[in-house]
C-alpha positions in Angstrom: 20.2 19.2 45.0 18.1 19.6 48.1 17.8 16.7 50.5 15.2 17.9 53.0 12.2 16.2 51.5 9.3 15.2 53.7 8.8 11.7 52.4 12.0 11.0 50.4 15.5 10.2 51.7 18.3 11.2 49.3 21.5 9.3 49.7 24.7 9.9 47.7 27.7 7.5 47.2 30.1 8.7 44.6 28.2 8.9 41.3 25.2 6.9 42.6 22.2 8.8 43.9 19.6 6.7 45.8 16.0 8.1 46.2 14.4 6.2 49.0 10.6 6.6 49.2 9.8 7.0 52.9 6.3 6.4 54.0 6.9 2.9 55.5 3.8 3.0 57.7 1.6 2.7 54.6 4.1 0.7 52.5 5.2 3.8 50.7 1.8 4.4 49.2 1.8 7.6 47.1 0.2 10.8 48.4 0.6 14.2 46.8 3.7 15.1 48.9 5.6 11.9 48.1 4.8 12.3 44.4 6.0 15.9 44.4 9.1 14.9 46.3 9.9 12.2 43.8 9.3 14.6 40.8 11.6 17.3 42.2 14.4 14.9 43.2 14.3 13.0 39.9 14.4 16.2 37.9 17.4 17.4 39.9 19.1 14.1 39.4 18.5 14.2 35.7 20.1 17.6 35.4 23.1 17.0 37.7 26.0 15.8 35.6 27.8 14.5 38.7 25.0 11.9 39.2 25.8 9.0 36.9 23.3 6.4 38.1 20.0 6.7 40.1 18.5 4.0 42.3 14.8 4.2 43.3 13.9 2.2 46.4 11.4 2.0 49.2 12.0 2.2 53.0 10.6 -0.4 55.4 8.8 -3.5 54.3 8.0 -2.7 50.7 9.0 -0.8 47.5 5.5 0.6 47.2 1.8 -0.3 47.5 0.5 2.1 44.9 -1.7 5.1 45.3 -2.8 5.9 48.9 -6.5 5.1 48.5 -7.6 7.7 51.0 -7.2 10.0 48.0 -10.4 8.6 46.6 -12.5 8.9 49.7 -14.3 11.8 48.0 -15.4 11.1 44.4 -13.2 12.8 41.7 -14.5 14.6 38.7 -13.3 13.4 35.3 -11.2 16.6 35.0 -9.7 16.2 38.5 -8.8 12.6 37.7 -6.9 13.7 34.6 -5.2 16.5 36.5 -4.1 14.0 39.1 -2.5 11.7 36.5 -0.5 14.5 35.0 1.8 14.5 38.0 2.4 10.8 37.7 3.0 11.2 33.9 5.6 13.9 34.7 7.5 11.6 37.1 7.4 8.7 34.7 8.6 10.8 31.8 11.5 12.2 33.8 12.6 8.7 34.8 12.2 7.2 31.3 14.0 10.0 29.5 16.7 10.6 32.1 20.1 10.7 30.3 21.6 8.2 32.7 20.6 4.7 34.0 17.9 4.3 36.6 17.7 1.1 38.6 14.7 0.1 40.7 15.4 -1.9 43.9 12.2 -3.9 44.7 11.1 -5.7 47.8 7.9 -6.5 49.7 5.3 -5.4 47.2 5.3 -3.4 44.1 1.8 -2.8 43.0 -0.3 -0.3 41.0 1.3 3.0 40.2 4.4 2.0 42.3 4.9 -1.0 39.9 4.4 1.2 36.8 7.0 3.7 38.1 9.4 0.8 38.5 8.7 -0.3 35.0 9.7 3.1 33.7 13.2 2.5 35.2 15.9 1.0 33.0 16.7 -2.1 35.1 14.7 -3.7 38.0 16.3 -6.0 40.6 13.9 -7.6 43.1 14.2 -9.7 46.2 12.9 -13.2 45.4 10.0 -12.7 47.8 8.7 -9.5 46.1 5.0 -9.6 45.0 4.0 -7.7 41.9 0.5 -6.7 40.8 -1.1 -4.2 38.5 -4.0 -4.2 40.8 -6.0 -1.5 39.1 -8.9 -3.7 37.9 -9.5 -4.7 41.5 -10.6 -1.1 42.3 -12.3 -0.5 39.0 -9.5 1.5 37.3 -7.3 1.1 34.2 -3.5 0.9 34.6 -2.0 4.3 34.7 1.4 5.9 34.9 2.3 4.4 31.5 1.6 0.8 32.7 0.1 -0.4 29.4 3.0 1.2 27.5 5.7 -0.5 29.5 4.0 -3.8 30.1 3.3 -4.5 26.4 7.0 -3.8 25.6 8.4 -5.8 28.4 6.2 -8.9 28.4 4.1 -8.8 25.2 0.4 -8.0 24.5 -1.1 -11.3 25.8 0.8 -11.3 29.1 0.1 -7.5 29.6 -3.6 -8.2 29.2 -3.5 -11.1 31.6 -1.7 -9.0 34.3 -4.0 -6.1 33.8 -7.3 -7.9 33.6 -6.8 -10.5 36.3 -4.8 -8.2 38.5 -3.3 -11.2 40.2 0.0 -11.2 42.2 3.1 -12.8 40.8 6.3 -13.5 42.6 9.7 -12.2 41.6 10.9 -15.5 40.1 8.0 -15.5 37.7 8.5 -11.8 37.0 12.1 -12.5 36.1 11.0 -15.4 33.8 8.6 -13.3 31.8 10.9 -10.3 31.6 9.1 -7.9 33.9 12.3 -7.5 36.0 16.0 -7.9 35.2 17.0 -10.2 38.1 15.7 -11.6 41.4 18.0 -12.3 44.3 17.6 -13.3 48.0 16.4 -10.4 50.1 19.6 -10.5 52.1 21.5 -9.8 48.9 19.3 -7.2 47.4 21.1 -4.1 48.6 24.6 -5.3 47.8 23.5 -6.5 44.3 21.8 -3.2 43.5 24.7 -1.1 44.8 27.2 -3.2 42.8 25.2 -2.8 39.6 24.7 1.0 40.3 28.3 1.5 40.9 29.3 -0.3 37.8 26.9 1.9 35.8 28.2 5.0 37.5 31.7 4.2 36.5 30.7 3.7 32.8 30.3 6.0 29.8 27.4 8.0 31.1 26.7 10.1 28.0 26.7 6.9 25.9 24.3 5.2 28.3 21.8 8.1 27.7 22.2 7.7 23.9 21.6 4.0 24.2 18.4 4.6 26.1 17.1 6.9 23.4 17.9 4.4 20.7 16.6 1.3 22.4 13.4 3.0 23.6 12.7 4.3 20.1 13.2 1.0 18.4 9.8 -0.7 19.0 7.9 2.3 17.5 10.1 3.0 14.4 10.6 1.3 11.1 14.1 0.1 10.1 14.9 3.2 8.1 13.9 5.5 10.9 16.0 3.6 13.4 19.0 3.6 11.0 18.7 7.4 10.8 18.5 7.7 14.6 21.3 5.3 15.1 23.6 7.3 12.8 22.7 10.5 14.6 23.4 9.1 18.0 26.6 7.3 17.0 27.8 10.5 15.6 27.4 12.0 19.0 28.8 9.0 20.8 32.0 9.0 18.7 32.8 12.5 19.9 32.6 11.8 23.6 35.7 11.8 25.8 34.7 8.3 27.1 34.8 6.8 23.6 38.2 8.3 23.0 39.4 7.0 26.4 38.0 3.5 25.6 40.0 3.4 22.3 43.1 4.6 23.9 42.8 2.1 26.8 42.3 -0.7 24.3 45.4 0.3 22.3 47.4 0.7 25.5 46.2 -2.6 26.9 44.8 -1.1 30.1 41.3 -0.8 31.7 39.4 2.4 30.6 38.8 5.1 33.1 35.5 6.8 32.2 34.6 10.3 33.3 31.0 10.3 32.1 31.7 12.9 29.5 
């Protein structure tokens, strides 16, 4: 995949691909170019079988401060607003359906659309000083980028409404307590913690991880019979993978498995 993006730094370490949003002078606020860079890189990562885990992070003092508000200096028509959102929807959909784990590494602030893109990731690890806010109500907008979808599933309807209506900041320990993030750690430990988790995932059964994502994300919207059917379909695929066969052989031979991601 290409690495010469204007506002995105692409780093590769084994099976782990890190996408580092790089507009630090504006706390990685999204403009059209950063959004396009993220879409292109995320799509390439999703399609590259040698990439087995993706990390999304922000350069400088923050993960991301949301949409660059200079975008709104001229009023948008209703149609232009909808067209603008389609690009965010595409990025969120790519992350959410990527057939491999995606980890968000959060520090500084994660607000507005930046937060909601992080919510589309599978796991979120944050520095304990990170501040989170939906923020949209403060500028007269509704949460976008799938924010309402992910919030209600992660923290429940009541807390999702509270976060959206009041648009107040919460710190990482509270975000961990309510289930908004997976884990918070001291800022000095964030990079090593994220890399250790990403490397662990990259050494795991990648195809199975993709199937697990499909099953778990479908569960809240399906009845039990529907989930039974999907479970059977996906287990049928998982049982045919080389990694499943390797895991069984390793168990019988009393040795650690060596997964290839196939």
